[in-house]
N, C-alpha and C positions, 0 to 999 in steps of 0.2 A: 503494500500498499504506498501514496505517497499524496501526503497532505499537504495544498498548494492554495495559499493567500495571494491573490493578484490585485496590486495597486487598491488596497483597503484604506478608502475614508470613512469616518466615524465621527457624529457629532452629538452629543450629550448636553442635554441642559441647555439649548441654543447658542454651546461653545467648540468650534472645533479642537476634537485630539487629540486626533493623527489625521496623515493626507498619506495616500502614495505608499503606505506601507504594504512591501511583498516578502514573502520569505515560502520556501517547502521544506518538508518533514517528514522521511521517509520509517517505516517499520523499525521498531529496535533502537531507534532515539529520542533523548529527551530533547527538549529545548528551555531553558530559562531567560526571560523573561525579566531586564531588570532595569532599572530607572527609578528617578526621584519620585518622590508620593507626589499623585496627581498626574502622573506624566502620562497614562493610558495605558496600564498593563491591565488592569481589573475589566476594564474596556473591550482590550484585547480578547480577553479571556470571553468573558461573556458575548459577542460577536458570532466568536467560533463557537459558541453553545446554541446559537440561534436566540440569546434572550435581546439581545441588540440586533437590529438592524442597518447595518453599513450604505452611505452616502453613496457611496460608488463602492466597485470593484468586484470581486468574485473568489468564493470559496470551494473547491472543489476535492473529492477525494479518489483518487485512483486507485482501483482494486477494492475498493468497500463493494457493500452488496448494493444492487443498482437499485431498489425498490426503497431505500431510503434517506434519509436525507444524511447530508454530512452532519449535521447534530443528534440524529438518532444513533450513530456512531461512537456520541463525546459520553464520560462522566461529567461532570460539572463539580468539583468540589470547591466552595466560595466560602467566604469568611462566616455564612451562617448555616448553622448546621443540620435546619430542616428538619428538626424533630419533634414532634408532638409529644410535651411534656404527662399528657394523661393518658396517654399509650404506654404499656409496658417497652422495654428494651425490644422484649423479642416483635412486639406486634409491630414497632415503628421497623426492626430491619423487614418482617414479613411484608409491611406495605408495597417498602422500596423496590423488593424483587418482585410481585405481583404489575408493577407501576412500569418499570424498568425494562420491558424484555432486552434478551441482551441481545447484540448485535456481533453476528460472527461473520469473519474475511478471512478469503483463503491462507493469508500469514499468516493469522492471526489462530490461536487454539487456547487460549487459556482455561483451564476447568472452572466450575465452579461452584462455590462454597457450600456445604452444606450452613443453614443460618446458626444453629448453634457448633458449628464446629468453626466459623470465621469469629464469634464470640470468643471464644476459647481461644484461637490464636492470638487475638487482640487482649487478652488478657481480662475479660467482660464476663467470663461466661456464668459466672458467679450472681450476675446480676439480672440476667434474663428473663424473669420474672416481675421485676422492681418496674414500677412504673419510672420513665424516663427524668421525671421531674427531682428524682431522687440523685440522677449521676452529677460526681464531679463536672467540672468544664473540661478536666483529660479524659473523663471517661465517657464525657457527651461526645465530644472528638473522633473517639477512635468506632463511637456506636455510628457516627458518620461516614466513616472513613467504611464501613463493614459493609457498607452497601455497594463499593465498589465492585465488591469479589463474589457476590451471591446473583449478580449478572452482570456478567462480562460484557464490555464496552472496549474496542480497540484504542483508543484515544482518552486518555486521563486530562481534566484540565482542571489544575488545581493551583487555587489561592493561598498561595502561605500555608503551605499544607501542614509542615510541623506545629503551626499554632498553638499553644496551650498543651504540647507533650513534653512529658519527660522526656531523660536525656534516654532511658532504655526503650521507650518507646519511640524516639525519632530514631532510632539507631533500628530499629525493628520496621518502619514505615520504608528507612530508604533501600533497604533488604528485600521491603517487597515490589518496592517501584523497581528497583534492576531484575525483580523476576520478570515485573511485567513487561519491558523490556526484552527480557531474554524472550520471553514467549510471541515475539512479533509486536508488541502493542508500539504505542508512541506515548509520552509524557509532555505536556506544554505546561510551567507552570511559570506563577510569578515568585519572588522571595529576594527576601534580602541575606538570606543564609546558605552558607555552603553547602551544598549537596553532593554526596558522592556518588553520583549515576553516570554512567558509561555506556556509551558514547553520548557524549553532552555538548551542544552548540548554544552559544549566544545568542540572544537577541536583544541590543540595548538600547530603548526609547531615549529622546532627549526632549526638550519641552519645544514644541510646534515652531519655525521659523518660518521668514520668507522661502529659503530654499531649503531643498531636501532633510530634515532633520532626523529620521530613522537611517540608522545604522545597522548592517548585518553583520557580528564576527563573528567568524566561523573558526577560528584560532581556539576552540575549547581545550578547556586543560587547564586552567586558573582557576574555576569555581570548584573544581572537585577537590 
């Protein structure tokens, strides 16, 4: 698979966030989006997820399922955990499994985890029957992450994925992210944290100016 963003222009709240942004990413690769606060990192992820409509440009996925849109190939993991506090941990995860049907493509063959299996793996199996309202911030974040594994999709769009995680959980997540790449998936993440992902590329966004303000740094390695 190959994800291609061609000449993207995005406006938010009547303000042009970025213009003329192009990049591509192939299966098994990660892209880290860097830049100052407010430069458009989250807006880019939300555009790729289909939550924001670009003013100009095109997003395509070569090698995906022809009957699915690009956003239907993605999991969006944003700042909000999208957890209903009145539902149990297991009920929350069951909802997300049923709501986000798997999207598989030829180069992507990640197995789906069982509900309890992924909760155990992420260290929150003992909370399965608790209302999500009782979870700590870190446990809530792990529950949000669990939905990526019960309904596999090839493209993960992750906004500050290690936020609220302790050191051990952060290391585990990075390992799982590398496993996703090994399975033929892709990861695009906005973060200020150094992530040990490989292969890793960097897309650096700068404040929009009169000239082309978007740069693509393909000399990956310094973020690892």
